[in-house]
C-alpha positions in Angstrom: 0.0 0.0 0.0 1.1 3.5 -0.7 0.3 6.5 1.5 0.3 10.2 0.5 3.2 12.3 1.8 1.6 15.6 2.7 3.1 17.4 5.7 0.4 17.7 8.4 -2.1 15.4 6.6 -2.5 13.1 9.6 -3.7 16.0 11.8 -6.3 16.8 9.2 -7.8 13.3 8.9 -11.4 13.5 10.1 -12.6 9.9 9.2 -10.8 6.7 8.4 -12.0 3.2 7.6 -11.1 -0.2 6.0 -13.4 -2.5 4.0 -13.1 -5.7 2.1 -14.4 -5.1 -1.4 -13.9 -8.6 -2.7 -12.2 -11.7 -1.4 -9.0 -10.6 -3.1 -9.2 -6.8 -2.5 -9.7 -4.5 0.4 -9.4 -0.7 0.7 -8.3 1.7 3.4 -10.1 5.1 3.1 -9.2 8.3 4.8 -11.1 11.6 4.6 -9.0 14.8 5.0 -10.1 18.4 5.6 -7.6 20.9 4.3 -9.4 24.1 5.4 -12.7 23.3 3.8 -11.2 21.4 0.8 -12.0 17.7 1.3 -9.8 15.0 0.0 -10.5 11.3 0.1 -7.6 8.9 -0.1 -8.3 5.3 -1.2 -5.5 2.8 -0.8 -6.0 -0.6 -2.3 -4.6 -3.8 -0.7 -2.8 -5.6 -2.1 -2.8 -3.5 -5.3 -5.1 -1.4 -7.6 -7.2 -3.7 -9.7 -7.3 -3.5 -13.5 -9.8 -1.0 -15.1 -12.2 -3.8 -16.1 -12.1 -5.2 -12.5 -12.7 -1.7 -11.1 -15.8 -1.4 -13.3 -17.2 -4.7 -11.9 -16.5 -3.5 -8.3 -17.9 0.0 -8.8 -21.2 -0.5 -6.9 -19.3 -2.0 -3.9 -16.8 0.9 -4.0 -19.6 3.4 -4.1 -21.3 1.8 -1.1 -18.1 1.9 1.0 -17.5 5.6 0.0 -21.0 6.7 0.9 -20.4 7.4 4.6 -17.4 9.5 3.7 -19.4 11.6 1.3 -22.2 12.0 3.9 -19.6 13.2 6.4 -18.5 15.9 3.9 -22.0 17.1 3.5 -22.6 17.2 7.2 -19.4 19.3 7.8 -19.7 21.6 4.7 -23.4 22.2 4.8 -25.6 22.8 1.8 -24.1 23.8 -1.5 -24.6 27.4 -2.6 -28.0 28.0 -4.0 -29.5 24.9 -2.3 -32.3 25.3 0.3 -31.4 24.2 3.8 
C-alpha cells in the first residue's frame, strides 16, 4: 500500500475506515479536511485492480465511500443555491 506524503495530513484526517471489497481486495479510506477542501484517499490492498475489474467492483466501492461523502455534506453544509 502507498500513502500520500503531505506534511500535516495526519492531523487533518477526520474519518478513516477499512473495508473488504472482494475476497482478493480491500481498501483503506481516509477523509481529510484541508481548510474546507475535502480529499478522500483510497489505498488498495494488495494493489489497484485493472480497469475492467474496477468497473465490476464499482457498486461496492460506491457503497463503501457513501459514509465518507455523507460526512463531507454534514461538515460543509448545503451547496450554494440549495435550500437548507
